[in-house]
Structure formats: structure tokens, C-alpha cells
C-alpha positions as CSV (number, residue, x, y, z in Angstrom):
1,X,58.4,5.8,-80.3
2,X,56.1,3.9,-77.6
3,X,52.1,4.2,-77.4
4,X,51.7,5.5,-73.9
5,X,48.3,5.1,-71.8
6,X,48.8,9.1,-70.6
7,X,46.8,11.9,-72.7
8,X,48.1,14.9,-70.4
9,X,51.1,14.0,-72.2
10,X,51.3,18.0,-74.4
11,X,55.0,16.8,-76.2
12,X,53.5,13.8,-77.6
13,X,50.5,15.6,-78.3
14,X,52.9,18.4,-80.2
15,X,54.8,15.7,-82.0
16,X,51.5,14.4,-83.3
17,X,49.8,17.4,-84.4
18,X,51.0,17.3,-88.4
19,X,47.9,16.0,-89.7
20,X,44.7,17.8,-89.7
21,X,41.9,16.3,-87.7
22,X,39.7,18.1,-85.0
23,X,39.8,17.4,-81.6
24,X,37.5,20.7,-80.7
25,X,34.2,19.0,-80.3
26,X,36.3,16.0,-78.5
27,X,34.5,16.5,-75.0
28,X,37.4,14.2,-73.4
29,X,40.3,16.6,-74.0
30,X,41.8,17.8,-70.9
31,X,42.9,21.0,-70.6
32,X,46.4,20.7,-70.5
33,X,45.6,18.7,-74.3
34,X,43.2,21.5,-75.4
35,X,46.2,24.4,-74.7
36,X,48.7,22.0,-76.4
37,X,46.2,22.2,-79.2
38,X,45.1,26.4,-79.5
39,X,49.2,26.6,-78.7
40,X,50.2,24.7,-81.9
41,X,48.0,25.4,-84.2
42,X,49.9,28.5,-84.1
43,X,52.9,27.3,-85.5
44,X,51.4,24.2,-87.1
45,X,51.8,24.1,-91.2
46,X,49.4,22.0,-93.0
47,X,49.1,19.2,-94.0
48,X,48.7,17.2,-97.4
49,X,48.3,14.3,-98.6
50,X,50.6,13.7,-101.1
51,X,48.5,13.5,-105.4
52,X,48.1,10.2,-107.2
53,X,48.7,8.0,-104.3
54,X,46.5,5.7,-103.8
55,X,44.9,5.1,-100.0
56,X,45.1,1.2,-99.2
57,X,42.2,1.1,-97.1
58,X,39.9,2.7,-94.6
59,X,40.6,3.0,-90.8
60,X,38.5,3.7,-88.3
61,X,39.7,4.7,-84.7
62,X,38.3,5.0,-81.6
63,X,40.1,6.3,-78.4
64,X,39.3,8.9,-75.7
65,X,42.8,9.6,-75.8
66,X,43.3,12.4,-78.1
67,X,47.2,12.4,-78.1
68,X,47.3,8.1,-79.4
69,X,44.4,9.1,-81.8
70,X,46.5,11.7,-83.6
71,X,49.6,9.8,-83.2
72,X,48.6,6.7,-85.0
73,X,46.3,8.5,-87.1
74,X,49.2,11.2,-87.9
75,X,51.8,7.5,-88.4
76,X,49.0,5.3,-90.7
77,X,48.1,8.6,-93.0
78,X,51.9,8.4,-93.4
79,X,51.2,4.5,-94.7
80,X,48.3,5.9,-97.1
81,X,45.5,4.7,-95.3
82,X,42.7,6.6,-94.7
83,X,41.7,7.4,-90.9
84,X,39.1,8.5,-89.3
85,X,39.0,9.4,-85.7
86,X,36.2,9.5,-83.0
87,X,36.2,10.1,-79.1
88,X,33.9,8.3,-78.2
89,X,32.2,4.4,-78.1
90,X,29.1,6.2,-79.7
91,X,30.4,8.3,-82.4
92,X,32.5,5.3,-83.7
93,X,29.1,3.4,-83.4
94,X,27.8,6.2,-86.0
95,X,30.5,6.3,-87.9
96,X,30.4,2.3,-88.3
97,X,27.0,2.8,-89.7
98,X,27.7,5.8,-92.0
99,X,30.8,4.6,-93.8
100,X,32.5,1.4,-94.2
101,X,35.9,0.5,-92.7
102,X,38.1,-2.0,-93.6
103,X,40.0,-1.8,-89.9
104,X,38.0,-0.1,-87.0
105,X,40.9,0.1,-84.0
106,X,38.6,0.9,-80.7
107,X,40.1,1.5,-76.9
108,X,38.3,-0.4,-74.4
109,X,37.7,2.2,-71.8
110,X,35.8,5.0,-73.4
111,X,32.8,6.8,-71.7
112,X,32.3,3.5,-69.4
113,X,34.9,1.0,-68.9
114,X,33.1,-1.8,-71.7
115,X,32.5,0.7,-74.1
116,X,34.7,-0.6,-76.3
117,X,32.6,-3.9,-76.0
118,X,29.8,-2.0,-78.0
119,X,31.7,-1.2,-80.9
120,X,33.2,-4.9,-81.4
121,X,29.4,-5.6,-81.4
122,X,28.8,-3.0,-83.4
123,X,31.5,-3.7,-86.2
124,X,30.7,-7.6,-86.3
125,X,27.4,-6.5,-87.0
126,X,28.2,-4.0,-90.6
127,X,27.3,-6.0,-93.8
128,X,31.3,-5.2,-95.2
129,X,32.3,-7.0,-92.3
130,X,35.3,-5.1,-91.1
131,X,38.2,-6.4,-88.7
132,X,38.3,-5.2,-85.3
133,X,41.9,-4.3,-83.2
134,X,41.1,-3.1,-79.5
135,X,43.6,-1.1,-77.2
136,X,43.2,-1.8,-73.8
137,X,45.1,-0.1,-70.8
138,X,43.7,-3.8,-69.1
139,X,45.5,-7.2,-69.4
140,X,43.0,-9.5,-70.9
141,X,43.7,-12.4,-72.4
142,X,43.7,-12.1,-76.5
143,X,42.2,-15.7,-76.6
144,X,39.3,-14.7,-74.9
145,X,39.0,-12.0,-77.4
146,X,39.7,-13.8,-80.2
147,X,36.4,-15.8,-79.7
148,X,34.6,-12.5,-80.1
149,X,36.4,-11.7,-83.5
150,X,39.2,-9.4,-82.5
151,X,42.0,-9.9,-84.8
152,X,44.6,-8.3,-82.7
153,X,44.5,-6.7,-79.1
154,X,47.4,-3.9,-78.1
155,X,47.8,-3.3,-74.2
156,X,49.0,0.3,-74.2
157,X,52.5,1.7,-72.9
158,X,54.1,-1.8,-74.5
159,X,53.8,-1.0,-77.6
160,X,55.9,0.1,-80.8
161,X,53.8,2.6,-83.1
162,X,55.6,0.3,-85.5
163,X,54.1,-2.8,-84.7
164,X,50.4,-1.3,-84.6
165,X,51.0,-0.3,-88.4
166,X,52.9,-3.8,-89.0
167,X,49.7,-5.4,-87.6
168,X,47.3,-3.5,-89.5
169,X,49.2,-3.5,-92.8
170,X,48.7,-7.4,-92.4
171,X,45.2,-7.5,-91.8
172,X,44.8,-5.4,-95.1
173,X,46.6,-7.6,-97.1
174,X,44.6,-10.7,-95.5
175,X,41.3,-8.7,-96.5
176,X,42.7,-8.0,-99.9
177,X,43.8,-12.1,-100.1
178,X,40.2,-13.2,-99.0
179,X,38.7,-10.6,-101.6
180,X,40.8,-12.3,-104.4
181,X,39.3,-15.3,-103.7
182,X,35.7,-14.9,-103.7
183,X,34.2,-15.9,-106.6
184,X,33.1,-13.6,-108.7
185,X,29.4,-13.6,-109.2
186,X,27.9,-13.1,-113.4
187,X,24.6,-12.1,-113.9
């Protein structure tokens, strides 16, 4: 499945509404997406996480396109990641300050065309040092983002969900290896 830049795609939204995430409070929902959510709630089977399965890590996703959030969150939850979704840069920054995440996935343009920059800066200022992945509809030089500390850059519409999942898994595996190499402090 290719990640599309359109949040108005009700079919994609219907496909991905199997995880329990709430978008009621997201002020960026388009009326078509909102009506698809209401329609799908009537037919939805509650999502349950398997018991006894250890989560790989925590992922924060910030994007103003609910269908993209839902699709990717559902896919990553299936890969045993704990996923929190937010619809704005301001919500992402608040989430970063209130919890620890291994990976932050952010859109570049949310409230403003450069709102993603604020999320990247906020993530980099956290003591727990989450890795940052950027989604954008714009063509931006990946080398420029790497200088800013971004681990991976994806252009919407040009990427498969499995490629995103593979990248997140690699990032998480690298974090585990780095932590294993850190010296242990003995008091």
C-alpha cells in the first residue's frame, strides 16, 4: 500500500480504522473524513492488542492527515510498536514533553508550512534523545535534514508503508545496539 498525500480518501480511511485511535478532537479533519469515521464506527470491530506480546518501542506520529496517521499507526501496532498519534505540531511538542518516545515521525507542514521544524527541534531537545523521521509532500534534500539530526526522510506518495516500517525497525534496532554498548555506571 502506498502512502498517499490525500487526507480526503475515505476508502483509505475505512481500510485503516481498525485501531482504537480518536480523531474527534482533531480540528484538521475534513468533512469527508469525519463522515467516513462516523460511518465506520458503526461497523468497526474493536481492536485488541495481543496479551503477552512485548512492545518493541514507543513511536510518536504527528500529521494533520488522519488517514495517513491511521494507516501507519495500524501497521506499526501490528509490528508491536506502541504508537501515539497527534494532529498538530503543538500537540506533538506537548507529547514529547510528557512522555518518552524512541522514534518521532512528523509531517513538515501542519499548522504552518514549517511546523515540522518545531517538532524536530523539540525532539532533539529531549534528554531521552528520540530519533526523528520526517514525512513531507515537498522535495527536500535528505542531506540537509541529516545535518539537522533527522534519521530518515520520506516523501509522501512515493513510499510504501512496508518501507517506513522497515526504517522504523532499523532505527529501533540501532538504538538497542547503542544502548547495549553504553558503559554501565556502578555506584
